[in-house]
C-alpha angles and dihedrals in degrees: 000000000000094000092056092047093047093044090053092048090046091057096042092048096053098035105040109017103035097023092220141126116270114261122239115299092244090065091053092052090048087054091048090053090049092049090052093052091050092049093050092043098050102022089236130180109222121241132157089256091051095046091052090053089050090049091055092050088047091055091049092052094050096045095051 
């Protein structure tokens, strides 16, 4: 399930790669929605690398 994959990636990203506290839950849910849109639009298969690319686009979107 997309939600489970994204949740696992989200926790790993912040705990292991960034070494930071998790952002608020609402930000994660916005990211999950963003990922679902990307998957539907581009018919993606989610990998860690692909989720990282999507995360970068998500950050760009929320900081514009």
